[in-house]
N, C-alpha and C positions, 0 to 999 in steps of 0.2 A: 881243264885241258892241259895235257903235257905238251909243252912247246917242242920238246925233242923228238915227238913222234910225228911232227909236221914234216912233210917232203914236198920237193918240187919235182914234178913229172915233166920229162922231156921225151918228145916221140921224134925219133930221126932229126934231132937238132933243130926242129921247125916249130912244131906245136908244143906249147907250154901250158901246163896246169899245176895243179896242187894236189895233195893226197894226205892221208892220215895213217899212221901204223897201228893196226889192230893187233898185231903180234910183231916179233922182230922181223918178220918177213912177209906178212900179209899186209897189203895197203889197199884202204879204201878210197876211191876216186870216182870221177865222172866218167861215163861211157865215152861220151863225143870227144874226151881228151885223148882216148888210147883207142878209138875205133880203127879198123884196118888192121894190116899185118906189119907195119914199120917197127923198127927196133924201139923199145922202151928203155929209159934209164930213170932211176929215181936218186934224188940227192938229199939225204936226210938233213935237217936243219942243226942236229947236234953239232956244236962247235968242233968237237974232236975229229968229226968226219965231214965238215963242211964242203971239202974241195973234192971228195969222192963220189963219183956217180956209179950206181949200182945198177947191173942189168937185171931187168925183170920182164915177166911175161904176164899176159892176162889169162886168169884161171877162171874167171866169170864175168859174164856169160860166155859160154862156149861158141855161140853164133852171133850173126849180125842182129841189130836192134834197131827198129825205125823208131826213133825218138821223136820225129816230127808227128807221127800218129799216137805215139805213147810217150810223152816226155817224163812220166813218172817212172819210166824204166831207165833214166839217164844215170846209172850207177854201174860201177865195175869193181872187180877185185883183182889186185895184182900180186904176183909172187915173187919176190926178190930171189934171185937165182941162189942156190945154197952156198956156192963159193964166195958169194959177196955179202951173205947175210952177217948180222952182227954175232959176236961171240955170246952175248947175253941178252936174253928178252928183256923189254922194258920192265921196271920194277913194279908199276902200278897196273891195275887191271882197267881197261875202258868200260865204263858203264854207260847204258844207253837209256833214253826217254823218249817220250812223245808229247806232243802239244794236243791237249784237251780242253774243252770247255769254250767260252767266248772272250775271256779276257786276254789282251795282248801279253806276250811271255818275252820278258827280255833275254837277248842272246848275243853272243859273239862268236866270231870264227877268225881264221888265220890262213893265209895263203900268200901267193907270189903273183900279184897283179901287174899290169902294166905300169900303174901310177907308181911302183917301187922299182921299176927298170932302172939301172945305171947306164953310164955312158959307154961302158966296155960290154953291154948286153947281158951282164948277169943281173939277178934280181934279188931284192931285199923283201922282207915280209911286210905285210900290211894287214891290220885287224879290220874286221866287220864288227861294229858296235851299234846295235839297235834293238829292234823288237820284231817278233813274228805276230802278224796280225791273222789270227785263225778264222776270221770271217771274210778274208779277202782271197779271191781265187778258189773258191770252193770246188767249181767244176773241174779245175786243172788238175787235181790230185797232188799239187806242189804247195810247199810252205812259202809264204809271201813274207819276205824280209825287208824291212824299212831301215836303212842305214842313216846314221846321223852325219856322215862326213861328206857324201857325194863327191868322190875324186874323180871329176869329169876331165876329159882332154879336149873338149870343144870339137873341132873339126876333125880329129884324129880319132874319134870314137870313144869308148867307154875305158875308163881307168880300171875297171874291174877285170877286163881280159886277162885270163891267166889265173884268176881265183878260182875257177870252176874246178871242182874236185876237193876243195878245202872243206874241213869240218865245220858244222855249227853246233855249238854247244849253248845250253842253257847256263845262267849263272850260277846253277847247283852242280855244274860240271858234268852233266848228262849230254851224251851226243846224240842229238835228235834229227840230224840230216847232213846231206852233201850239197854244198852250193853248186849250182849248175849254169845259171846264166842271170843276165842283169837287163832290166828294161826300164827304159827312161820314159815313165809314164807321163810326167810333166816336165817342163824345164827345170823346175826347181827341185825336183826330188830324184833320189836314187832307190830304186827297188829291185831286190834281188829275188831270185826263186832258189829253192832248194828241195831236193827229192827227200821226204821223210823217211828216216830208218824204220819206222813201224811199217810203213808201205812196202820197203824191200823185203821185209821177211815173208810176203806173199808171192813174191816173185820166185819162179822156177828156178831150182839150184842154188839159190842164195843162202837159205838156211844150212843146207847140207854143206856147203863150202865153208861156212863159218865153223860149224861144228868139228868138221874134218880138221881144221887148224887150231882147235882148242879154245875158240872164242865162245863165251858164254852170251848169248843173244837175248837174254831176258830183258824186258823193259822194267826198269825201275818203278816201284809204286810210289807215287807221290800221295800224300806228303810223308810217307813212312820212310822213304829215302833222306827227305830232308831231316827228320829226327835222327836218323842213324848218323848221318854225317856230322850233326852238331854234338851228339852225344859222344861220338868217337873222340872229337877234339877235346871234349871237357872230361873225359874219363881218365885221362892220363894224369890230371891234375892231382898233386898231393892234396889230401883232406885238411892240412894244417899249413898255416903261414911258413915260409921258407925262412931259414935263420943263416943261410950262407950267402952273403952279398945279396940278400933279398931275391935269391933264385933257389929252386928245388929242381932235381932231375925228375923226368917223368916217373910215375908210379911204377911202370912195368920195368924199369931200369933198376929198381932197388928192392921190389918186393920179393920176398922169399916166401914160398908156400908154407902155411902153416897146418898144423894138423888139428883135427877135430875129434872129440871123445863123445859117444852117445851116452846120454843119461836117462835112467828109468824115471818115469813119473810115478812118485810117491807123495803122500801127504808131507806136509812141512813147508818152510819158507823156501827150500832150495832141495831138489831132489838128490840123492846121493848117486855117485857114480856106479855103474855096474860092477859086478864082482871082479871081472877082469876086463877093464876099459881097453878098448881097441882103438889105436891111432890110425887115422887114415887121410888120404889127402883130401883138401877141401873141395876139389873138383867133384869127387864123388859123391858129395852131399848133394850136389844138384842132380846127378844122374839117378840117385835112389830114392828120392822123395818129391812128392808133388808140392807139399808145404812143410816147412820147418822152421825151428828157431836156433839162432846162434846166440850164445851166451858168452860174454867176457866181460871182465872189470873195465875201469876206466883206462884208456891208452892201450887196451888188450888187443888191438888191430880189427876191430868190427868195421868200421868205415873204410879202411884199405881194403880189406878182403871183399866187400861189396863192390867198391870201385874197380878192383880187379876183375870180378866175375862180370861187371858191366862192359868194362873194356873188352874182354875176351869174346862177349856175346855179340856186341855191336859189330867188332871185326869179322866175326863168323858170318854174320848177316850181310855185311857189305861185300864179302867175297862171294855170295850167292849160296852159301850153306844154310838152307832153310830148315833143316831137320831138328833144330833145336829152338826152345822159346826165346822170344826177343826181349831183352831185360830192360828195365825202366828202374832208375833209382830215385827215390822220394824219401824225405824225411817223414817220420811218422806223424808230427805235429801238423803237416799239411792235410793228412788225410782225415782229420777230425772236423772238417768244414765241408759241408755239403755231401753229396753222392759221390762215390769212389771215381767213376770215370772223369767227372767234372774236376773233382780235385786234383786228380793225376795230370789233366790236361793244364790246369792252371799252374801247378807246381812246376812242371817241365817248361812251360813257356816263360815262367818267371826266371828260372834258373838259366835256360840257354836261349833266351831272348828270341824265342820263336812265336809264331801265331797259328798254332795248331788248333783246329776247330774243337769245339767243347765235346764233340761226339767222337773224337779220334780214338779213345780208349774203350768205346763201348762195343767194339768188335775186334776180332781176331787181327793182327797185323797182316797175316797171310793165310791161306786156306789150310786148315789142320793145324797151326801154328799159335799157341797161346802167348800171353804176355808173362814174363817173369818180373813180378813187381818186387823189388828189393826194398824193404822197410827199413830204414836206419833210424836207430835211437827211439825205440818205444818207450823206454824209461824216461824220455824227455817230455813226455805227456804228464804233467805233474798231477792231475786229478786221476784217482784210480777209477772213477765212473767213466770218464772219457777213455782211458785205456781199455776198460772191460767193453764198452761200447764198440770200440774199433776192432777188438779182438772177436767179437762176435760177428762184426760185418764181414771180416776176412774168412771166417770160418763159413759163413753162409754162401760166400761166393766160391770158396774152395770145394766145397760139399755139393755143388750143383752137378747133378749126373748128367743133365741133358746138354750141358755146353762146357767145354774145356777152356774157359776164357782166360782166367788168371792161375797162375800158382805164384806163391809168396814165400820169401825169405824173409823172417822177423829178426832183425838183430838188436839186442838189448843188453843192458847190464842186468845182473840177477834181479829178478822180482819174484814176488809170492807166487807159489806154484799154483794155488787156486785160480789166479788171473790167467797164467799162460795156459792152464788146461781148458780154457773157453775154446781154444782153437780145435779141441778134439783130442780123444785119447789115441787115435792113430798118428798124431803129429809128432814126429821125434823132435828131440831137444839135443843140441850139441854143444860141447864145452870147446872153446877155442883155446887150444894150448899156447903158451907163450913160447917166444924163441928159447931154444936151449942155450947152453953156455957156448957150445960150438959154434952157433949160428950167428952170434953177434959180430964176431970179427969180419965175417962175410958181407953183413948188411953194411956195416961201417965202410969197408972197402968200397963196396958199390956206391954208396952214397958219395962219398968224397971224391971218387975218381970220374963219376958221371954227372956231377953237377957242373 
C-alpha cells in the first residue's frame, strides 16, 4: 500500500469516510459515504498537500444503490475535478488480488476513523491489522475482517466510524477490498466487513469506468505475484560482493548493455566465429531464439547479463505486460538434482526465501506464456557426464512440440563443442563481447556516482 494514495473523504463537511487513489484523479471508496448529491471533497494524505481539500464527484455508480438489500454493492468511484488534480500521477501501479481457499489471510488497511479524531475535529490515520476469514459470512458476499486492536468508544459507538471506504490490502501489497462497516459480534471482538474487489468487477459499469481511466483491473495470480515481487527485489543485486564501503549500486544503475556475436557450430573444442561476425544488442537474443547458449570467459559478464534479463522480465510482468516469457534465474548446479520443475522450485525457494509449491514450475505461469529459465554457470558442474545429462534434459523440454512450457538461456564459460551440441543443431551460440575501451569510463562513472 502506498500511504500517499490514502485520502479522507468529506461530504458537505458532515459525513466522513476514507478512500484510495487508483490514479491521480480516480478514488475508490464506499458508496454509503458518498450517497446522495451533497458536495464531496477529498484530502490526500500526502504531506505536501495535507491541508488541501479537492472537490470531487461520484462517477460510478451513476444511480442510487440499495445497499441494505445488496451490501456487496457498497462501493463507489470518485473523480477529482481536473482543476484540483495532481500534476503527476502516483509513480506506482495499484495491483489487485482476491481471497481464495479456506485459510485465513493476513491483511491491513488504513483510513480516518473516529478513534483518530483530534480535539479540533480533524482526523489522523489508524490502521486495520488482522486477518480475513474466508469461511465467515459466506452468504453476505462480503469479506469478514478480524482486527487485532478493537478501538472501541464504549457508549459513543464504534471507533471505526469514518474508516469506511478505506482500502484493504494483503501483506503482499494486493488490494483485495474496500472497508464498509464494523460489527461488534461479541463484547470482546472487533469485526469489520469489506466489499471484495473481485466482486466489484461483476457490478454494472465498474470495469468500464476503471479501464476508461487507465486502471489495469486484472487480479494478480498467486503465487506467481509472490514470486515476481520477490524476484524483482533480488534481481537488482550485484552478483559479486561490494567493495565500496560494503555497498554496491543496483545492477540496473551501472549495467551497460553488451553485444553478442553468433558462432557457427563446427567440430572442435570451440567453434570459430562466422566469417563476418555481427554484433547485436543482447535483448535481441531473447527475441530471436527459443533456446540459446551465451559464452564468455571468467568475469565476462554472464551473471550480470542474466540478472539484467531477469530484472527486465519480472518488471514487465509486474506491469501487466504478459506477452513475453516469465524469467527465472537458477544456477546450473541446482538442476542436477531431481526433475526440472522440482529443482527449480527448490532453488528459487532457497534463494528468495519463499514457499512455492513443488508443482509451481510444472505449468505455464500464465495462459500461453512460458517460463524463461536462465541457467547460470553450466561450466560449474564439474563432471562432464552430469553436464551432458542436464543438456539432454533441457533439449528434451525445449523440443517438445505439444507444449511451450520452457525456454532456456544457458550461460557458460567455453566448453567442448560436442557437449553444447547436445542442445541441438538449431540452438544458436552467442559470444558475449567484452566492454570496449570507450565503455570503461562510463561504467566507472556510473558505479562511483550511484553507489
